[in-house]
C-alpha positions in Angstrom: 22.9 15.4 98.6 25.3 14.5 95.8 24.3 14.2 92.2 25.5 10.9 90.9 26.7 11.0 87.3 26.0 7.2 87.1 22.3 7.8 87.6 22.2 10.3 84.8 24.2 8.1 82.4 21.8 5.2 83.2 18.9 7.4 82.4 20.6 8.6 79.2 21.2 5.0 78.1 17.5 4.2 78.7 16.4 7.2 76.6 18.8 6.3 73.8 17.6 2.7 73.8 14.0 3.9 73.8 14.7 6.1 70.8 16.2 3.1 68.9 13.2 1.0 69.8 10.9 3.7 68.6 12.7 3.9 65.2 12.1 0.2 64.9 8.4 0.7 65.5 8.3 -1.1 68.8 5.2 -0.9 70.9 5.1 1.1 74.1 4.8 -2.1 76.2 8.0 -3.5 74.7 9.9 -0.2 75.2 8.7 0.0 78.8 9.8 -3.6 79.5 13.3 -3.1 78.1 14.0 0.5 79.4 11.9 0.9 82.5 10.6 4.2 81.2 7.0 5.2 81.8 4.3 5.2 79.1 4.1 9.0 79.3 7.9 9.4 78.9 7.9 7.1 75.8 5.0 9.0 74.2 6.8 12.3 74.9 10.0 10.9 73.3 8.0 9.9 70.2 6.3 13.2 70.0 9.4 15.3 70.4 12.0 13.3 68.5 10.4 10.8 66.2 7.2 12.3 64.9 8.9 15.6 64.2 11.7 13.9 62.4 12.4 13.8 58.7 11.0 10.2 58.2 7.6 9.1 59.5 7.7 6.2 61.9 4.3 4.7 62.6 3.2 3.6 66.1 1.6 0.2 66.4 -1.1 -0.4 68.9 -2.3 -3.6 70.6 -0.5 -6.7 71.8 3.0 -7.5 70.8 3.5 -10.7 68.8 3.1 -13.8 70.9 2.5 -16.8 68.6 5.4 -19.1 67.9 3.6 -20.4 64.8 4.7 -17.2 63.0 8.3 -18.5 62.9 7.2 -21.8 61.4 4.7 -20.6 58.8 6.8 -20.6 55.7 10.3 -21.9 54.7 11.5 -18.4 54.2 10.4 -17.3 57.7 12.0 -20.4 59.2 15.2 -19.6 57.4 15.1 -15.9 58.5 14.4 -17.0 62.1 17.4 -19.2 62.1 19.6 -16.4 60.7 18.2 -14.0 63.4 18.6 -16.5 66.2 22.2 -17.0 65.1 22.9 -13.3 65.3 21.1 -13.0 68.6 23.3 -15.7 70.0 26.5 -14.2 68.5 25.7 -10.7 69.9 25.2 -12.1 73.4 21.4 -11.5 73.6 20.6 -15.2 74.2 22.0 -17.0 77.2 23.9 -20.3 76.8 21.1 -22.4 78.1 17.4 -21.6 77.9 15.6 -21.0 81.2 12.2 -19.4 82.2 14.0 -17.7 85.1 16.5 -16.1 82.7 13.7 -14.8 80.5 12.5 -12.5 83.3 16.0 -11.0 83.6 16.5 -10.7 79.8 15.2 -7.2 79.3 18.1 -4.9 80.3 19.6 -1.8 78.8 22.8 -3.7 77.8 20.9 -6.6 76.2 18.5 -4.2 74.6 21.5 -2.5 72.9 22.8 -5.8 71.8 19.3 -6.8 70.5 19.2 -3.6 68.4 22.8 -4.3 67.1 21.8 -7.8 66.1 18.6 -6.6 64.4 20.5 -4.0 62.5 23.0 -6.6 61.3 20.1 -8.9 60.4 18.3 -6.2 58.4 21.5 -5.2 56.6 22.0 -8.9 55.6 18.3 -9.6 54.8 16.7 -6.1 54.0 13.4 -7.6 52.8 12.9 -9.8 55.8 9.4 -10.6 57.0 10.5 -10.5 60.6 9.8 -7.2 62.3 11.7 -5.8 65.3 8.8 -6.8 67.6 9.0 -10.4 66.3 12.7 -10.4 66.9 12.1 -9.3 70.6 9.5 -12.1 70.9 12.0 -14.6 69.3 14.7 -13.7 71.7 12.3 -14.0 74.7 10.9 -17.3 73.5 14.3 -18.8 72.8 15.5 -17.7 76.3 12.5 -19.2 77.9 12.9 -22.4 75.9 9.3 -23.6 76.6 8.0 -23.1 73.1 10.9 -22.6 70.7 14.5 -24.0 70.7 17.6 -23.9 68.7 18.8 -27.2 67.3 21.1 -28.4 64.5 19.9 -29.9 61.2 20.1 -33.7 61.6 21.9 -34.0 58.2 24.2 -30.9 57.9 24.2 -29.5 61.4 22.9 -26.1 60.3 21.1 -24.0 62.8 17.3 -24.4 63.0 14.7 -22.7 65.1 12.0 -25.3 65.9 9.0 -25.7 68.2 9.9 -27.5 71.4 7.9 -30.5 70.3 8.2 -30.2 66.5 5.7 -31.7 64.1 8.0 -31.4 61.1 11.4 -33.0 60.5 14.5 -31.5 62.0 16.1 -30.7 58.7 17.0 -27.4 57.2 15.4 -26.1 54.0 18.5 -27.0 51.9 18.7 -30.6 53.1 14.9 -31.1 52.7 15.2 -29.8 49.1 17.9 -32.2 48.1 15.5 -35.1 48.4 13.3 -33.6 45.6 
C-alpha cells in the first residue's frame, strides 16, 4: 500500500483551516461543515493549540446565527453587510448566480480559505464591525442560497446592497437615503 502525499496535504489543509476558524471563534458545527473534521478532532485542536496559546479565544456554544434580520437591523449593519458581501464576491467565495444547490457545495477547504481571507480583509478595513465570523459564514451561505438574502444595486447610485429577497424597505443605500433629509 502506497502512502499518498496528496491525502496528507488535504488533511493538513483541513487542520490549518480548522485552526483559522477556531481563532475566529467559530462553533464546532461550522468547523465540521467546512473542514470535514470530527467534533473530537476539533476539540483536541482547540485544547492543544488555541487554549494553551498566548491569547484566550472563547468557544461559543449553541446554534450558529440563522436569522437574516440581523443584517437588516441597523443602517450600520446593513452597510457592513454590503462591504462584506462585496469582499466575499471579490475573493470568490460567492458563486456568480445564487442557487440552493450550490449552497450545499459551498463549504470546501478552498472556499473556506477564501472566506477567511475575505473576513481578514473585512476586519482590517472595519475593525469595529458588529459582524462576527459566524455571521459572515451565514451571510455567505444565505447569499449563495438566494432564498432569503440577495445582492442588488442601489436604485439611485448603483452601490451594492444586501437586501431580503422580498424587501420591505426601499432599495436605496444609506447615502442616497440620507440625501433626501
